[in-house]
N, C-alpha and C positions, 0 to 999 in steps of 0.2 A: 166509615163504611168499609167493607173489605167483602171479598169474594175468593172462591177457590176455584181456580179453572181446572179444565181437562188434564192438564200436564203435570198436577198436583203443586203448583206453585200459586201464590198468593197476591192480589192486588188490593191496595187501600187508595180512598181518595177522600178530601175534605181537609179539616182544620189538622195542624201538623206543630203546632205550638209546643206540645211536650214529645215530641217524637213518635206519635200515635199511627203515624202512616209506615213507621219500618224502614224504612226508605236509608237511613242514614243521615237525613237532613232533619231539619226544624221549619221546612219551607211548606205552606199549605198548597195542595193540588185540587183543581176541580176535575182533573182527569185523573184514573186510576192508574197507580205507578207499582211496580214490583215490590215487593217487603224482599229486602235483602238476604240472601243465604238460605232460602227455604225450599225444599223440594219433597215430594210425597208427602203433602200434607193431606191429613183425614178431615180434619174439621177446624175453623175458627171460629173465635168469639169476640165480639168488638164492644168494648164499653166506652164510656164517655172518652176519656184520655189515654186508653189503655187496650191492649188487643193481646191474645194467645192464640198459638195454635197447637194442635196435637197431630206429632208424627211418632213413627215406630220409635224413634231416639229419646222422646219424650214429649213436654210440655215446652214449648218456646214461648217467650212474652217480651212486649216492647212497649215503650211508652211512659207516662208518669209513674213514677212510685208511690203510690197511694195507699198501699196495705204491706208496708214491710213485715207487719206481725200476722199476717194471715198466710204465711209460708208462700207468699208471692212477691219474694223481695228481689231485690237485684233489679227491678225497673229503671225508671229515669233514664232508660235508652232508647236512641233513635233506630236500634238494629236487634233482632231477637237475641234473648238471652237465654240459654238452658236453665230451668229451674228444678234443679234435682230434687227440692221439698215435693214436687208434683209427680215423683215416680209412682206409675201406677194408675195414674189419672184416666179415668174414661172418659169424662165431660168436664169441661171447665165453662162456667156461662158467668156474665156480668149481669147484675140485676139492678133496677133502682135508679138512681141520678135525676130527680125530677128535672124536667128541662133541660137535660144535659149540662147543670151548670156545677153540680157536684160529682165528685169521684163516684164510680159504680161500686157496687159491693159483689165481692167475687165468692162463688159457691164452687166447689169441687166434688165430683162424685168418681170415688176411687172404686178401682175394678172389684174391690173387697164388698162393695155395697155400702162403705161408710161414705157419709156427705159430711162435709166441713164449709161453714162461711165464715167469712169475715166479720168481726164483731168491732166495738170501740175498744176492747180488751187487747192485752197484750198477746194473746195467743189466738190461733183458729179453734172456733169451739164445733165440736161435733153435734150435729143434729140428732137428738136422742129417738130413737124410733124403736116398734115392737118386731120389725123384719129389716132384713138388708134393702138399698133402693137399688132399682132397675133402670131408673131415669130419674134427671131433673128438668125443672123448667121455670121459668120465672119473669116476670114483669120486665120487659128489656131495658136497655139504656134509654133513659129520655120517658121512663113511665114509673109507675109505682114500685116500691122497694117490697116486695113478696117472692117468695119463691116456693115450690111445691116439689114433691119427690115422690113418684111412683113406687111403692114395696113392693117386694117379690110375690106378695100373699094376695096381691090385686087391689090393696087398698091406697090410698092417697093423703098424705099428710102436707101442711102448708105452715107457714110463719112469715110474720112480717105485715107489712099493710094488707090488709084484708079487701075482698071485694063486694063484703056488705056491709060498708062503711062504719065497721068497727074499727078501732085505732089498730089493733093488732090481733093477728091470729096466732096462738100459740106461745106468745111473747118471746120469740127466740128461739121456742122449741116447737118441734113439729105436732100439729094439732090435728088429728085425723078427720077428714071432711065426713060428715055423716052421710049416709046414702049412695056412697059409692064402694062397690065391691066386685071383684072380678077385672077391672080395669086392666088393659094392656099397653095402652098409650097414653101421653099424658101432654097437654099443652096450655101453658098458661101465657095469658097475655094483660096488656094494660086495659082498664075500664074508659069509657068513653063518659065524661060528664056532662 
């Protein structure tokens, strides 16, 4: 878990076997510890074994290297590493990782409206859309492996495990959710069973 405080620094707590607390150690901590060398943080996202922060200088990530092919390489680090491949990222989020036992899936929304998510292939996959995206949201770590994007035309596309008991929505490519038009915000969360 992690949080950004009023001074723009980050504190994380919990398990740290893969360096996901970002404090330069691999020691678990029940109390929040400062993530090393980060100031002026705009936002953070925390996965099962990894985390990223967005700053003016770019995206900095730390923890387990679970997605080297997904343009989020160079992790396996107990301190933040600048991810040059994520220049222009507006939002980074981790989705999935049922029960927190598996690595999370990273998705990135770039300032251009392009959304890319990690897959099992060797390269990040752009999610095909009819309009640029303005926001992304997804099942948080520990939840279902799905994500949604709010497009600039007010529609919403989703992909991954869906909330309607179907095995997938969009089969890895965004599928428009019928009945949503003129949306201005998006929030996706895990389902209760």
